[in-house]
N, C-alpha and C positions, 0 to 999 in steps of 0.2 A: 423321486426326481422333483426338483423345484422348477416350476415354470414361471417365467417373468416376462411380461409384455413391455416392450420398449416403444416409445413414441417415434414417429418419423423424425429424421434429422434434416433440417434445412441446410443444404450445402451445395449450391448450384455451380460446382467447379468440376473440371475434368477428373475422371478416375485416374489414380496413379498407375505408372508403368513399373513393371518389375525391373530391378537392377540385374544386369547380365551375370553378375558374380555372386548372387545370393547364397548359393550352396557353399562357396568358398568362404564367404563372410561368416556364415553360421558355424562352419567347422572350426575356423580359426578362433572364434570367440569362445566356443564351448571347450575347446582343447586348452585355451589359455586359462580359463577359470579352473579347469581340472588340474592343470600343472601347478596351480597355486594351492591345491588341496582344499578348495572351497566346496567341493562335492564330497561330503562325508559319507554319503551312501548313494546308490544308483538313483533313488527317487529324487534326490536333489538335482542331479543332472537332468532328469526327465522334467522336473518342474521348470528348470531354466529353459530347456528346449521348448516347453509349452508356451513360453512367452513369445516365441518367434520374433525376437527383437531384431533380427537381421532384416525381416520384411518391414517392420515398423520404421527403422531408420533409413534403410537403403532406398526405399521408394519415395522418400522425401527429396532425394537428390539422385535420381536414377541414372544420370549421365556423368556423375562424378567418378574419379578414379577410385578403384576398390581400396587401395591402401589408405586413402583419406576418409572414405566412408567407414572403414574399419574402426576408427576411433569412436564414432557415434554408436556403432553396433556394440562394441565392447562396453561402452559406458552404459548403454541401455540394459544389456545382460547383467552387468555388475549392479546397477541400481535396483533391478528387480530382485536380485539376490540379497541386497541390503534389506529390502522390504520383507522378504520371506524369512530370512535367517537372523535378522537383527531387530529391526524396528517393529515387526509384528510378533516375533517370538523371542524367547530367551530373556535373560535378566534386563537387558537394556530396553526391552519393550515395555516394561512396567515400572522402571525406576528412572525418573527424570535425570537424576545426577549421573547415573551410569551412562545414560544415553548422551548427555552433554559431554562427558569425558571421552566417549567413543568418537563423537563428532570432532572433538578437538584433535584427537589422534589422526582422524582422516584428513583434516585440514592441514595439520603439520606435515603429514607424509606427502600430500599432494603439492604443497607449497615448497617444501625444502627438498623434495625428491629423495627423502632419506627416512628410514624407519628406525634408525639407531636410537635407543633409549625408550622406544615404545614397547608396550606389551606385544608378545608374539601374536600376530593376527593376520591371516591371509588377506583380509580386506585392506589392511594398511599397505601390504606389499603390492596388491593389485592396483590401488589408486596411485601409488608412487610411480609404478611402472607406466601406467596409462598417462599420467600427467607428464612424465618425461618424454614420452613419444609425441604427445600433442605439442609440447613446447618445442621440440626439434622440427616439427613439421609445419608450424604455422607462425604467424607474427606474434611478437611479444604482447601486442594489444589483445589479440583473440585468446591467447593462452591465459592472460590475466582475467579476461572477461569470463572464461570458463571457470576459473577458480572463484571469482566473485559470485557467479551464479550458484555455485555449490555452497558457498558460505550462507547464502540466503536460504537454501534448502535445509541446511543444518539448523539454522535459527528457527525455521518453520517447523521442523521436526520436533525441536524442544518445546515450542509453543503447543504443538498438538499433544505431546506426551504429558504436558502439565495440565491440560484442561480438566481431567477428572479430579484433580486436587483443588480446584477453585470452586467458589460458590456462585460464579457468574456464568450464566448460559451464553453460549456463542450466538451472536446474531448472524443472520444470513449476510448482511452487508460486511460485517467483520470477517466472516469466513471468506468472502470474495477477495479480500485484501491478501489473504495468506495462500489461498488455494493454488495459484500458479506455481509457487515455490515448493509447496508440498509435492506437487506432481512433476517437478523438474521441467516445467514448461520452458523457462529461459535457457537452461543448459542444453535441452534438446535442440533448440533452434540455433544455439551457438555452435553445436557440433555440425549442424547442417551448413552453417557459414564456413566452417573449417573445410568440410568436404567439398564445397563449391568453390573454395579459394577466393572468397569475397574479401574486399577491403573497403568496408563502409566507413565513410568519414564520420568522425564522432559527432560533429555538430549536426549532421543530418540524422544520425541514429537517435539523437535526443530531441529532434524537432517534434513539437507536440503532436502533429499529424502522424508522423511515422511511429512515434511512441505509442499512440493510441491504437494503431493497427496491430503492432507487435504484442502489446499487452492483451488485446482482444483475442489474438491467436493463442497466446499462452493459456488464457482462461477457457477458451472453447475446448482446447485439447483436454484440459483437466475436468471441466464440467461434463463433457461427454463420457469420460472415464467414470465419473460419479454415477452416471446412469447405468452403463452396462456392467460395472463392477459391483453394483449394489447387492445383487443376490449372492455373489461370491463372499462379500464381507459378512453378510448375514449368515450364510452357511458356515463360514469359518467360526464365527462367534458361537453359533449353536453347537458346534462340535468341539469347543474348547472350554466349556463350562462358563461362557460369558452370557449374560442376558442380552447384550447387544454389543456391537463394536465399541471399543474404548474411545476411538478417535471421533471427532465431529463428522457427521455425515450430513450433507446438504439436504437430502430428501427428508431426513428426520427433523432437521432444523425447520424446514418449511412446514412439515406436519404440525410442529409445536407452535410456530408463530401464527399460522393461519387456521389452526384447529381443523385440519382436513385429513382425509384418509390417505393411505399410501398411494392408491391409484391417482388421486387428485394431485398429490405432491409430485409424482413422477410426471404427470401431464404439465404441471406448472413449471417444473424445472426445464422440461422440453421447450415450453414457450419462451422462457427466459433466455435459454441458449440460442434459440432461433432469432430472437430480437438482437442479441449480440452479434450473431452471424450477419444479419442484415446490415447492422451498423458498420461492421468491419468492411463489408463489401462496398458500402457507400463511401466510406473514408478512403478505401483503396482506389476507387474511381477518381476521387479528387486528387489523390497522390500521383496518379498516372499522368496528370497534366502539369505537375510541378517539375522544375528543372533540377531534380536530384541527380546524383551520379547514377550510372548504369548499375553499379553494385547495390545501391540502395533500393532501386526498383526491383532488382532480382531478389533481394532480401525480403521485401514485402510480398512478392509473389510466392516465395518459398515458404514464408510463414503461413500464408493462407492455404497453400497446397498441403502443408503439414496437417492441417485440420482434416481435410478430405482423406489424406493418406492414412491417418490414424483411425478414422472411422472404418475404412475398408479393412485395415489390419485387424481391428478388434472383432470383426464378424467371423474371423477364421482362426483366432488365437485360442488354442485349447485352455489357456490359463483361466478363461472366464467360464468354462463349462466343466473343467476338472480342477476344483479349487485347491486340492492339496497334493495332486500327483498320484493319488490312490483311487480316485473316484471319477473316472471318465464318464461324461454324460450326466453327472449328478445335477447339473443345472441346464435347463432348456431355455435359452435366450430366444425370445420371439421377436425378431427384428422386423419393424415395420418398413425399414429401408431408408434410403436417402432420397429426399424430395427436392425438386426445384421450385416448389410452390412457396412463396414468401409468407411470413407470418401476417396475420390479419392487421396487426398494428406495429408500427415502428417508433412509437412514442418513446421518449427517454425512460429508462428504468429508474426506479426510485431508490437506488442504492448509492450512497455517497462514494463508495470505493471506486465506482466506474462511471458515475454520472457525468464526469468531466468530458468523457468521450463525445457526448452530445453538444458540448460547448466549443469544441475545436473548430 
């Protein structure tokens, strides 16, 4: 068993509430993926079930109608299957050209709602079906936003896959620019907007204050994942004849840049995310006094709530303790919990990718 100690996570927000239809949301999503032949063996279904994606997505908008929440639940289950069956394993996981072509197929299927002319692939069928359902249920603007969010993720995935072939080490600041898109931060919150039926005015969405808050939420969700998923990534690498995970890992980047131990890097990443959390809350307090539309205020609250909801979900998702579906309990995550104690300093962080948040 691998034991891994996590730092406390500063997140002084209310704990999420369960959605009343979580069991239905889970069953629908898993049955949908199985109907598309994406579960080639029983372990694949078990691995998908271990993500507990229905809890991840439904508790971000616990009062939303189940039929609208279902889109985000299906998307999360599908995205984790992408990760497990395509981008982490198989030919596309080690060949940048193959991965780019696969992403192009996903984008084509989602945009045209058609898989004609594409290689036979259950993932193409799945994303075309999901995209059609989202298009029929929401505004053209939100559907296009979801598609655009996904394009950013495809680009980030190709960037990640290409890193081992370059001679340039990834900087931590450079990683911060890409990380939200690698972790589907934007599309997760767009699905929450769809579920909540929000109609955020575009000029308010792109207001620098609103943008800083939503970007901070995207990054927090993904940096938190980098902490609690670290032992899973290391375990997987060690059991697939890799010396270390092929993709850039922020803890490893911090170890290299600061010449520090693993424990110190984990502590440092925890401090960084806490300072981002503190800044996001400060910005949200300012936004609360601005005459934005009610849907913009709800979007801001939803984005920050998603940070807390994701932290709660991760503590109970078997995905992070049973890394391949065959080894339950292989990883012992020692959670220090969620704290309301703010970081010792809220000074601006020295990373160009996010430093502008302190200038808003």
